[in-house]
C-alpha positions as a Markdown table, in Angstrom:
| # | Residue | x | y | z |
|---|---|---|---|---|
| 1 | His | 3.6 | -2.2 | -14.5 |
| 2 | Leu | 5.0 | 1.0 | -13.3 |
| 3 | Gln | 8.4 | 2.0 | -14.1 |
| 4 | Leu | 10.3 | 3.0 | -10.6 |
| 5 | Pro | 12.2 | 6.1 | -11.1 |
| 6 | Ala | 15.6 | 5.2 | -12.6 |
| 7 | Asp | 17.6 | 7.2 | -9.9 |
| 8 | Leu | 17.5 | 5.1 | -6.9 |
| 9 | Thr | 20.2 | 6.5 | -5.0 |
| 10 | Lys | 18.1 | 8.9 | -3.4 |
| 11 | Met | 15.9 | 7.8 | -0.4 |
| 12 | His | 12.6 | 9.6 | 0.1 |
| 13 | Leu | 11.1 | 9.7 | 3.5 |
| 14 | Thr | 7.3 | 9.9 | 3.9 |
| 15 | Asp | 5.5 | 12.1 | 6.6 |
| 16 | Asn | 4.5 | 9.4 | 8.5 |
| 17 | Pro | 6.6 | 8.8 | 11.1 |
| 18 | His | 5.7 | 5.4 | 11.7 |
| 19 | Pro | 6.0 | 3.4 | 8.2 |
| 20 | Gln | 3.1 | 0.7 | 8.1 |
| 21 | Val | 4.9 | -3.0 | 8.1 |
| 22 | Thr | 3.2 | -5.9 | 6.6 |
| 23 | His | 2.8 | -8.5 | 8.8 |
| 24 | Val | 3.6 | -12.0 | 7.8 |
| 25 | Pro | 2.1 | -15.2 | 9.2 |
| 26 | Ser | 5.1 | -17.5 | 10.3 |
| 27 | Ser | 3.0 | -20.6 | 8.3 |
| 28 | Gln | 3.2 | -18.1 | 5.3 |
| 29 | Ser | 7.2 | -17.8 | 5.6 |
| 30 | Gly | 9.3 | -20.0 | 3.1 |
| 31 | Cys | 12.4 | -18.3 | 5.7 |
| 32 | Ser | 12.8 | -16.3 | 8.2 |
| 33 | Ile | 10.6 | -13.1 | 6.7 |
| 34 | Ala | 8.7 | -14.2 | 10.0 |
| 35 | Ser | 11.3 | -12.6 | 12.1 |
| 36 | Asp | 11.5 | -9.3 | 10.2 |
| 37 | Ser | 7.5 | -8.9 | 9.7 |
| 38 | Gly | 7.4 | -7.3 | 13.2 |
| 39 | Ser | 9.6 | -4.2 | 13.4 |
| 40 | Ser | 10.1 | -3.0 | 17.1 |
| 41 | Ser | 11.8 | 0.4 | 19.2 |
| 42 | Leu | 14.6 | -0.3 | 21.0 |
| 43 | Ser | 12.6 | 0.4 | 24.1 |
| 44 | Asp | 10.9 | -3.5 | 23.0 |
| 45 | Ile | 14.5 | -4.7 | 23.3 |
| 46 | Tyr | 15.0 | -3.2 | 27.2 |
| 47 | Gln | 11.5 | -4.5 | 28.2 |
| 48 | Ala | 12.6 | -8.1 | 26.9 |
| 49 | Thr | 15.5 | -7.6 | 29.8 |
| 50 | Glu | 13.2 | -6.5 | 32.1 |
| 51 | Ser | 11.2 | -9.9 | 32.2 |
| 52 | Glu | 12.7 | -13.8 | 32.3 |
| 53 | Met | 11.0 | -15.0 | 29.1 |
| 54 | Gly | 14.2 | -16.0 | 28.1 |
| 55 | Asp | 14.2 | -18.7 | 30.7 |
| 56 | Val | 10.7 | -19.8 | 29.7 |
| 57 | Asp | 11.0 | -22.4 | 27.0 |
| 58 | Leu | 8.0 | -21.8 | 24.6 |
| 59 | Thr | 9.2 | -24.3 | 21.7 |
| 60 | Gly | 6.4 | -26.3 | 20.6 |
| 61 | Leu | 3.2 | -24.4 | 21.6 |
| 62 | Pro | 0.7 | -23.2 | 18.6 |
| 63 | Glu | 0.7 | -19.9 | 17.4 |
| 64 | Ala | -3.0 | -18.7 | 18.3 |
| 65 | Pro | -4.8 | -15.7 | 16.4 |
| 66 | Val | -5.4 | -13.0 | 19.0 |
| 67 | Asp | -7.9 | -10.8 | 16.8 |
| 68 | Ser | -11.4 | -11.8 | 17.1 |
| 69 | Glu | -13.4 | -13.2 | 14.2 |
| 70 | Asp | -15.2 | -10.0 | 13.3 |
| 71 | Glu | -11.9 | -8.3 | 13.2 |
| 72 | Glu | -10.5 | -11.0 | 11.1 |
| 73 | Glu | -13.6 | -10.5 | 8.3 |
| 74 | Glu | -13.1 | -6.9 | 8.7 |
| 75 | Glu | -9.3 | -7.6 | 7.2 |
| 76 | Asp | -10.2 | -10.0 | 4.8 |
| 77 | Glu | -12.7 | -7.5 | 3.3 |
| 78 | Asp | -9.9 | -4.8 | 3.3 |
| 79 | Ile | -7.4 | -7.3 | 1.7 |
| 80 | Asp | -10.2 | -8.2 | -1.3 |
| 81 | Arg | -10.9 | -4.2 | -1.7 |
| 82 | Thr | -7.5 | -3.5 | -2.1 |
| 83 | Ser | -6.3 | -6.5 | -4.1 |
| 84 | Asp | -9.2 | -5.6 | -6.7 |
| 85 | Pro | -7.2 | -3.0 | -9.2 |
| 86 | Leu | -10.4 | -2.1 | -11.2 |
| 87 | Leu | -12.0 | -1.7 | -7.7 |
| 88 | Gly | -9.4 | 0.6 | -6.8 |
| 89 | Arg | -9.7 | 2.8 | -9.6 |
| 90 | Asp | -13.0 | 3.1 | -9.6 |
| 91 | Val | -12.7 | 4.9 | -5.9 |
| 92 | Val | -9.7 | 6.8 | -7.2 |
| 93 | Arg | -11.9 | 8.3 | -9.8 |
| 94 | Glu | -15.0 | 9.0 | -7.5 |
| 95 | Cys | -12.2 | 10.9 | -5.4 |
| 96 | Leu | -10.9 | 12.7 | -9.0 |
| 97 | Glu | -14.1 | 13.7 | -10.0 |
| 98 | Lys | -15.1 | 16.1 | -7.1 |
| 99 | Glu | -14.3 | 19.7 | -6.9 |
| 100 | Pro | -10.9 | 20.8 | -5.0 |
| 101 | Ala | -13.7 | 22.4 | -2.2 |
| 102 | Asp | -15.2 | 19.2 | -1.6 |
| 103 | Lys | -12.7 | 16.7 | -1.7 |
| 104 | Thr | -12.1 | 15.3 | 2.2 |
| 105 | Asp | -9.0 | 14.3 | 3.8 |
| 106 | Asp | -10.0 | 10.7 | 2.7 |
| 107 | Asp | -10.3 | 11.3 | -0.8 |
| 108 | Ile | -6.8 | 13.2 | -0.7 |
| 109 | Glu | -5.0 | 10.2 | 1.3 |
| 110 | Gln | -6.6 | 8.1 | -1.5 |
| 111 | Leu | -5.4 | 10.0 | -4.6 |
| 112 | Leu | -1.6 | 10.3 | -2.4 |
| 113 | Glu | -1.5 | 6.5 | -2.7 |
| 114 | Phe | -2.3 | 6.2 | -6.2 |
| 115 | Met | -0.2 | 9.5 | -7.4 |
| 116 | His | 2.8 | 8.2 | -5.6 |
| 117 | Gln | 3.6 | 5.1 | -8.0 |
| 118 | Leu | 3.6 | 7.8 | -10.8 |
| 119 | Pro | 7.4 | 9.0 | -12.1 |
| 120 | Ala | 5.3 | 12.1 | -12.7 |
| 121 | Phe | 5.5 | 12.7 | -9.0 |
| 122 | Ala | 8.6 | 10.9 | -8.0 |
| 123 | Asn | 11.0 | 13.2 | -6.6 |
| 124 | Met | 8.4 | 15.0 | -5.1 |
| 125 | Thr | 8.2 | 14.9 | -1.0 |
| 126 | Met | 5.0 | 13.1 | 0.2 |
| 127 | Ser | 3.6 | 16.6 | 1.7 |
| 128 | Val | 4.0 | 17.9 | -1.6 |
| 129 | Arg | 2.2 | 15.5 | -3.2 |
| 130 | Arg | -0.4 | 15.8 | -0.7 |
| 131 | Glu | -1.3 | 19.5 | -1.4 |
| 132 | Leu | -0.8 | 18.4 | -5.5 |
| 133 | Cys | -3.5 | 16.0 | -4.7 |
| 134 | Ser | -5.5 | 18.6 | -2.9 |
| 135 | Val | -5.8 | 21.2 | -5.9 |
| 136 | Met | -5.8 | 18.5 | -9.0 |
| 137 | Ile | -8.6 | 18.4 | -11.1 |
| 138 | Phe | -9.9 | 15.4 | -13.6 |
| 139 | Glu | -10.0 | 16.1 | -17.2 |
| 140 | Val | -11.1 | 13.3 | -19.9 |
| 141 | Val | -10.6 | 13.4 | -23.9 |
| 142 | Glu | -12.6 | 10.5 | -25.1 |
| 143 | Gln | -11.2 | 10.5 | -28.5 |
| 144 | Ala | -8.0 | 9.7 | -30.4 |
| 145 | Gly | -6.7 | 12.3 | -32.6 |
| 146 | Ala | -8.0 | 15.1 | -30.5 |
| 147 | Ile | -5.6 | 18.4 | -29.8 |
| 148 | Ile | -5.3 | 19.2 | -26.7 |
| 149 | Leu | -2.3 | 22.1 | -26.6 |
| 150 | Glu | -1.8 | 23.9 | -30.1 |
| 151 | Asp | 1.8 | 25.2 | -31.3 |
| 152 | Gly | 2.7 | 28.4 | -29.5 |
| 153 | Gln | -0.8 | 28.2 | -27.2 |
| 154 | Glu | -0.5 | 29.7 | -23.9 |
| 155 | Leu | -0.1 | 27.5 | -21.2 |
| 156 | Asp | -2.0 | 27.3 | -17.8 |
| 157 | Ser | -1.6 | 24.1 | -16.4 |
| 158 | Trp | 0.6 | 21.1 | -15.3 |
| 159 | Tyr | -1.0 | 18.0 | -16.9 |
| 160 | Val | -0.2 | 14.4 | -15.9 |
| 161 | Ile | -1.2 | 11.5 | -17.6 |
| 162 | Leu | -3.8 | 8.9 | -15.9 |
| 163 | Asn | -4.8 | 7.0 | -19.2 |
| 164 | Gly | -4.2 | 6.4 | -22.6 |
| 165 | Thr | -1.0 | 8.1 | -24.3 |
| 166 | Val | -0.4 | 11.4 | -26.1 |
| 167 | Glu | 2.2 | 12.4 | -29.1 |
| 168 | Ile | 3.7 | 15.7 | -29.1 |
| 169 | Ser | 4.5 | 16.8 | -32.5 |
| 170 | Tyr | 7.5 | 19.5 | -32.5 |
| 171 | Pro | 8.0 | 22.1 | -35.4 |
| 172 | Asp | 11.1 | 20.5 | -36.3 |
| 173 | Gly | 9.3 | 17.0 | -37.6 |
| 174 | Lys | 10.4 | 15.1 | -34.4 |
| 175 | Ser | 7.5 | 13.6 | -32.0 |
| 176 | Glu | 7.2 | 12.4 | -28.8 |
| 177 | Ser | 5.2 | 9.6 | -27.3 |
| 178 | Leu | 4.0 | 10.2 | -23.4 |
| 179 | Cys | 1.8 | 7.6 | -21.5 |
| 180 | Met | 0.6 | 6.6 | -17.8 |
| 181 | Gly | 2.6 | 8.7 | -15.3 |
| 182 | Asn | 4.2 | 11.2 | -17.9 |
| 183 | Ser | 3.5 | 14.8 | -17.5 |
| 184 | Phe | 3.9 | 18.1 | -19.8 |
| 185 | Gly | 2.7 | 21.6 | -20.1 |
| 186 | Ile | 4.1 | 24.5 | -17.6 |
| 187 | Thr | 7.1 | 24.6 | -15.0 |
| 188 | Pro | 6.6 | 25.6 | -11.7 |
| 189 | Ser | 7.4 | 29.4 | -12.5 |
| 190 | Leu | 4.6 | 32.7 | -13.0 |
| 191 | Asp | 6.3 | 33.5 | -16.0 |
| 192 | Lys | 4.2 | 33.3 | -19.4 |
| 193 | Gln | 4.8 | 30.2 | -20.8 |
| 194 | Tyr | 4.1 | 28.8 | -24.3 |
| 195 | Met | 3.4 | 25.6 | -25.8 |
| 196 | Asn | 6.0 | 24.0 | -28.1 |
| 197 | Gly | 5.0 | 21.6 | -30.5 |
| 198 | Val | 1.3 | 20.1 | -30.6 |
| 199 | Val | -0.5 | 17.8 | -28.1 |
| 200 | Arg | -2.8 | 15.2 | -29.8 |
| 201 | Thr | -4.3 | 12.0 | -28.0 |
| 202 | Lys | -3.2 | 8.7 | -29.8 |
| 203 | Val | -6.2 | 6.5 | -27.9 |
| 204 | Asp | -9.4 | 6.8 | -26.9 |
| 205 | Asp | -10.4 | 7.6 | -23.4 |
| 206 | Cys | -7.1 | 9.9 | -22.5 |
| 207 | Gln | -7.4 | 10.5 | -19.0 |
| 208 | Phe | -6.1 | 13.6 | -17.2 |
| 209 | Val | -5.2 | 15.5 | -13.9 |
| 210 | Cys | -4.8 | 19.3 | -14.2 |
| 211 | Ile | -2.9 | 21.8 | -11.7 |
| 212 | Ala | -3.3 | 25.3 | -12.2 |
| 213 | Gln | -0.1 | 27.3 | -12.7 |
| 214 | Gln | -0.7 | 29.6 | -9.6 |
| 215 | Asp | -1.0 | 26.8 | -7.3 |
| 216 | Tyr | 1.8 | 24.7 | -9.1 |
| 217 | Trp | 4.2 | 27.3 | -8.8 |
| 218 | Arg | 2.9 | 28.0 | -5.1 |
| 219 | Ile | 3.3 | 24.8 | -4.2 |
| 220 | Leu | 6.8 | 24.0 | -5.3 |
| 221 | Asn | 8.1 | 27.7 | -4.5 |
| 222 | His | 6.6 | 27.0 | -1.0 |
| 223 | Val | 9.1 | 23.8 | -0.5 |
| 224 | Glu | 12.0 | 25.2 | -1.9 |
| 225 | Lys | 12.0 | 27.9 | 0.6 |
| 226 | Asn | 11.5 | 25.4 | 3.2 |
| 227 | Thr | 14.6 | 23.3 | 2.0 |
| 228 | His | 17.7 | 23.6 | 3.1 |
| 229 | Lys | 20.8 | 22.2 | 1.1 |
| 230 | Val | 24.0 | 20.3 | 2.2 |
| 231 | Glu | 26.7 | 21.0 | 0.3 |
| 232 | Glu | 30.3 | 19.3 | 0.0 |
| 233 | Glu | 33.1 | 20.5 | -2.4 |
| 234 | Gly | 30.6 | 22.2 | -5.0 |
| 235 | Glu | 28.3 | 19.1 | -4.7 |
| 236 | Ile | 24.8 | 18.9 | -3.2 |
| 237 | Val | 25.2 | 15.4 | -1.1 |
| 238 | Met | 21.8 | 16.0 | 1.2 |
| 239 | Val | 18.4 | 18.1 | 1.1 |
| 240 | Lys | 16.4 | 18.6 | 4.5 |
| 241 | Glu | 12.9 | 20.3 | 4.6 |
| 242 | His | 12.0 | 21.9 | 7.4 |
| 243 | Arg | 8.5 | 20.7 | 8.9 |
| 244 | Glu | 5.8 | 21.3 | 11.6 |
| 245 | Leu | 3.9 | 18.5 | 12.8 |
| 246 | Asp | 1.3 | 20.4 | 15.0 |
| 247 | Arg | 0.1 | 24.4 | 15.0 |
| 248 | Ser | 1.3 | 24.9 | 18.3 |
| 249 | Gly | 5.2 | 25.6 | 17.2 |
| 250 | Thr | 6.6 | 23.3 | 19.4 |
| 251 | Arg | 7.0 | 19.9 | 16.9 |
| 252 | Lys | 9.4 | 21.4 | 14.0 |
| 253 | Gly | 12.6 | 20.6 | 13.0 |
| 254 | His | 14.4 | 19.5 | 9.6 |
| 255 | Ile | 13.7 | 16.1 | 8.0 |
| 256 | Val | 16.1 | 14.6 | 5.5 |
| 257 | Ile | 14.4 | 13.9 | 2.1 |
| 258 | Lys | 16.8 | 12.9 | -0.1 |
| 259 | Ala | 20.8 | 12.3 | 0.2 |
| 260 | Thr | 23.8 | 10.3 | -0.9 |
| 261 | Pro | 24.2 | 7.1 | 0.3 |
| 262 | Glu | 27.4 | 8.2 | 2.0 |
| 263 | Arg | 25.4 | 10.9 | 4.0 |
| 264 | Leu | 22.3 | 8.5 | 4.4 |
| 265 | Ile | 24.6 | 5.9 | 6.8 |
| 266 | Met | 26.5 | 9.1 | 7.9 |
| 267 | His | 23.4 | 10.3 | 9.1 |
| 268 | Leu | 22.7 | 7.4 | 11.5 |
| 269 | Ile | 24.9 | 8.6 | 14.1 |
| 270 | Glu | 24.2 | 12.0 | 14.1 |
| 271 | Glu | 21.2 | 14.2 | 15.9 |
| 272 | His | 17.9 | 13.6 | 14.7 |
| 273 | Ser | 15.2 | 16.1 | 14.6 |
| 274 | Ile | 12.2 | 15.9 | 16.8 |
| 275 | Val | 10.2 | 15.5 | 13.8 |
| 276 | Asp | 12.0 | 12.7 | 12.4 |
| 277 | Pro | 12.3 | 10.1 | 15.5 |
| 278 | Thr | 12.4 | 6.6 | 13.0 |
| 279 | Tyr | 15.1 | 7.8 | 10.8 |
| 280 | Ile | 17.4 | 4.6 | 11.8 |
| 281 | Glu | 14.3 | 2.4 | 11.3 |
| 282 | Asp | 13.2 | 3.8 | 8.2 |
| 283 | Phe | 17.1 | 3.6 | 7.0 |
| 284 | Leu | 17.5 | -0.2 | 7.7 |
| 285 | Leu | 13.9 | -1.0 | 6.1 |
| 286 | Thr | 15.0 | 1.1 | 2.8 |
| 287 | Tyr | 18.7 | 0.9 | 2.7 |
| 288 | Arg | 18.3 | -2.2 | 0.4 |
| 289 | Thr | 17.5 | 0.3 | -2.8 |
| 290 | Phe | 20.5 | 2.1 | -2.5 |
| 291 | Leu | 23.4 | 0.1 | -1.3 |
| 292 | Thr | 24.9 | -2.7 | -2.8 |
| 293 | Ser | 26.0 | -4.5 | 0.7 |
| 294 | Pro | 24.9 | -4.0 | 4.0 |
| 295 | Leu | 28.6 | -4.5 | 4.8 |
| 296 | Glu | 29.0 | -0.7 | 3.6 |
| 297 | Val | 27.0 | 0.1 | 6.7 |
| 298 | Gly | 28.7 | -2.7 | 9.1 |
| 299 | Asn | 31.9 | -1.6 | 8.1 |
| 300 | Lys | 31.3 | 2.4 | 8.8 |
| 301 | Leu | 29.5 | 1.4 | 12.6 |
| 302 | Leu | 32.8 | -0.9 | 13.1 |
| 303 | Glu | 34.5 | 2.0 | 12.8 |
| 304 | Trp | 32.7 | 4.7 | 14.6 |
| 305 | Phe | 32.5 | 2.1 | 17.6 |
| 306 | Thr | 36.0 | 2.9 | 17.9 |
| 307 | Val | 35.2 | 6.5 | 19.0 |
| 308 | Asp | 34.2 | 6.9 | 22.7 |
| 309 | Ser | 31.3 | 9.5 | 22.0 |
| 310 | Leu | 30.1 | 7.6 | 19.0 |
| 311 | Arg | 29.8 | 4.3 | 20.7 |
| 312 | Asp | 26.4 | 4.4 | 22.2 |
| 313 | Lys | 24.5 | 5.3 | 19.2 |
| 314 | Val | 26.4 | 2.7 | 16.7 |
| 315 | Thr | 25.3 | 0.0 | 19.4 |
| 316 | Arg | 21.9 | 1.8 | 19.1 |
| 317 | Val | 22.0 | 1.2 | 15.5 |
| 318 | Val | 23.1 | -2.5 | 15.7 |
| 319 | Leu | 20.2 | -3.6 | 18.3 |
| 320 | Leu | 17.5 | -2.1 | 15.9 |
| 321 | Trp | 19.1 | -4.0 | 13.1 |
| 322 | Val | 19.3 | -7.1 | 14.8 |
| 323 | Asn | 15.6 | -7.0 | 16.2 |
| 324 | Asn | 14.1 | -5.8 | 13.2 |
| 325 | His | 16.0 | -7.5 | 10.3 |
| 326 | Phe | 17.8 | -10.2 | 11.9 |
| 327 | Asn | 17.7 | -12.3 | 8.5 |
| 328 | Asp | 20.4 | -9.7 | 7.2 |
| 329 | Phe | 22.8 | -11.4 | 9.3 |
| 330 | Glu | 21.4 | -15.0 | 9.6 |
| 331 | Gly | 21.3 | -15.3 | 5.6 |
| 332 | Asp | 24.8 | -13.5 | 4.9 |
| 333 | Pro | 27.9 | -15.2 | 6.4 |
| 334 | Ala | 30.2 | -11.7 | 6.2 |
| 335 | Met | 27.3 | -10.1 | 8.1 |
| 336 | Thr | 27.6 | -13.1 | 10.9 |
| 337 | Arg | 31.2 | -12.0 | 11.2 |
| 338 | Phe | 30.2 | -8.6 | 11.7 |
| 339 | Leu | 27.9 | -9.6 | 14.3 |
| 340 | Glu | 30.8 | -11.8 | 15.7 |
| 341 | Glu | 33.1 | -8.6 | 16.0 |
| 342 | Phe | 30.8 | -6.1 | 16.9 |
| 343 | Glu | 29.9 | -8.7 | 20.1 |
| 344 | Lys | 33.5 | -8.9 | 20.7 |
| 345 | Asn | 34.0 | -4.9 | 20.7 |
| 346 | Leu | 31.2 | -5.0 | 23.1 |
| 347 | Glu | 33.2 | -7.7 | 25.3 |
| 348 | Asp | 36.2 | -5.8 | 25.5 |
| 349 | Thr | 34.9 | -2.3 | 26.3 |
| 350 | Lys | 32.8 | -4.2 | 29.1 |
| 351 | Met | 29.5 | -3.1 | 27.7 |
| 352 | Lys | 28.1 | -5.9 | 29.7 |
| 353 | Gly | 24.0 | -4.4 | 29.5 |
| 354 | His | 24.6 | -4.2 | 25.8 |
| 355 | Leu | 26.0 | -7.7 | 25.2 |
| 356 | Arg | 23.3 | -9.2 | 26.9 |
| 357 | Leu | 20.8 | -7.0 | 25.2 |
| 358 | Leu | 22.3 | -8.6 | 21.6 |
| 359 | Asn | 22.2 | -12.1 | 23.0 |
| 360 | Ile | 18.9 | -11.7 | 23.9 |
| 361 | Ala | 17.5 | -10.0 | 20.4 |
| 362 | Cys | 19.7 | -13.1 | 18.7 |
| 363 | Ala | 18.1 | -15.5 | 20.7 |
| 364 | Ala | 14.7 | -14.3 | 20.1 |
| 365 | Lys | 15.1 | -14.1 | 16.3 |
| 366 | Ala | 17.0 | -16.8 | 15.3 |
| 367 | Lys | 14.9 | -19.8 | 13.5 |
| 368 | Trp | 14.9 | -23.5 | 13.6 |
| 369 | Arg | 17.1 | -25.0 | 10.9 |
| 370 | Gln | 18.3 | -28.8 | 10.2 |
| 371 | Ile | 22.1 | -29.7 | 9.5 |
| 372 | Thr | 23.1 | -32.7 | 8.1 |
| 373 | Leu | 27.2 | -33.5 | 8.5 |
| 374 | Gln | 28.4 | -37.1 | 7.2 |
| 375 | Lys | 31.6 | -37.9 | 8.6 |
| 376 | Pro | 33.9 | -40.6 | 6.7 |
| 377 | Ser | 34.3 | -42.6 | 9.3 |
| 378 | Arg | 33.4 | -42.8 | 13.0 |
| 379 | Asp | 37.0 | -41.7 | 14.5 |
| 380 | Ser | 36.9 | -38.7 | 11.9 |
| 381 | Pro | 36.8 | -35.1 | 13.9 |
| 382 | Leu | 33.7 | -33.1 | 13.6 |
| 383 | Phe | 35.4 | -29.5 | 13.2 |
| 384 | Phe | 33.5 | -28.3 | 15.7 |
| 385 | Ser | 33.2 | -28.0 | 19.4 |
| 386 | Leu | 30.1 | -28.0 | 21.9 |
| 387 | Leu | 29.6 | -25.8 | 25.1 |
| 388 | Gly | 27.3 | -26.3 | 27.9 |
| 389 | Gly | 24.6 | -29.3 | 29.0 |
| 390 | Ser | 22.9 | -30.4 | 32.0 |
| 391 | Asp | 26.1 | -30.3 | 34.5 |
| 392 | Lys | 26.6 | -26.6 | 33.4 |
| 393 | Gly | 23.0 | -25.4 | 34.0 |
| 394 | Phe | 22.3 | -24.2 | 30.8 |
| 395 | Gly | 21.7 | -25.9 | 27.1 |
| 396 | Ile | 24.4 | -26.9 | 24.4 |
| 397 | Phe | 25.8 | -24.3 | 22.3 |
| 398 | Val | 28.3 | -24.4 | 19.6 |
| 399 | Glu | 31.6 | -22.5 | 20.7 |
| 400 | Thr | 33.7 | -22.7 | 17.6 |
| 401 | Val | 33.4 | -24.1 | 13.8 |
| 402 | Glu | 36.6 | -24.6 | 12.1 |
| 403 | Met | 36.8 | -22.1 | 8.9 |
| 404 | Gly | 36.3 | -23.9 | 5.8 |
| 405 | Ser | 35.6 | -27.1 | 7.0 |
| 406 | Lys | 32.7 | -29.4 | 6.2 |
| 407 | Ala | 31.0 | -28.3 | 9.3 |
| 408 | Ala | 30.9 | -24.5 | 8.2 |
| 409 | Glu | 29.7 | -25.3 | 4.8 |
| 410 | Ala | 26.9 | -27.2 | 6.0 |
| 411 | Gly | 26.1 | -23.6 | 7.7 |
| 412 | Leu | 26.8 | -24.6 | 11.1 |
| 413 | Lys | 28.0 | -21.2 | 13.8 |
| 414 | Arg | 29.0 | -20.4 | 16.7 |
| 415 | Gly | 26.4 | -19.7 | 19.3 |
| 416 | Asp | 24.0 | -22.1 | 17.4 |
| 417 | Gln | 22.0 | -24.2 | 20.5 |
| 418 | Val | 21.5 | -27.9 | 19.6 |
């Protein structure tokens, strides 16, 4: 098992502006994972309002596969390939054994997929990892006890361990073991550097990738020049990197590569660069790794909603959140209350179009559930009220639920359709 970097307060975004989302068939879903499986943009929500699909009852219709049988067979083959770690290792090794000049774009992507899991590459941006993958050289030391670097030897490479374990014996008698994913060797500088201690293999078949000092310095130094650090009270709170997505020079700008949780939340309502159009979607997909509660975001959004100039931006974030990750609200009473308060704010500010979008998104994403209420006697109160019916021309909905009642404890919520 690979160890994740200890510091998860930083969010690293990939170069790919459209993150891949794994689609989970509803038949395999134990809860509402299926509703989260397809990430959609705000334009999808707007399109939903243009059609009258909300009036069509689709319940009871079986879900049919859309793809052809041939495509399904290809997908099965892909799953088989990726689920076999040994086969994956073989593909990576084939790519590694090629000379840097012979590596294709596909080879580099294969290496990138493998290397980004290793701690040595954890705090690097995707573009840096990609460049390092294009110049790395593969080395194997077959015997345990072999000396890789002597004490005082001039260093010329940065090494990352892919397999096996090495031991560094320092002149003061102390020693240190490094295993898969760890690195040793030079730092990103062109100065002459010398090994402190002796590096030996501890087991047979130790495998490494090596990156020459000139390449290592060039790649990391280039990134340093292209980064912009935002400081507050002497502390770096955000790091942005300049990116160019095409050679014409028209699609270029700064992309956030790491920041404190507070700055990442604040960036939701700031102007997003042309090279980072899916920042909000990326944030909503990954915030769980650096925030303890979604309410940290929810409370900020409610606070910003009171500012006229931020209202539209806040509403955009909430609509995307509801549409792409409805389980964040449905499975959390505090977030359900946040949604109700946000809905009331839309009503109070007469944002009827956005309110309709919110209602459509909630109705489309809500999952079926069964709730059982037991009354002590026929005359006992229900602790909830209903609205609607055939005389009203629409379905039956829960209008109110008494807080702390048996109905609330059972999970009945305002807005539930019976």
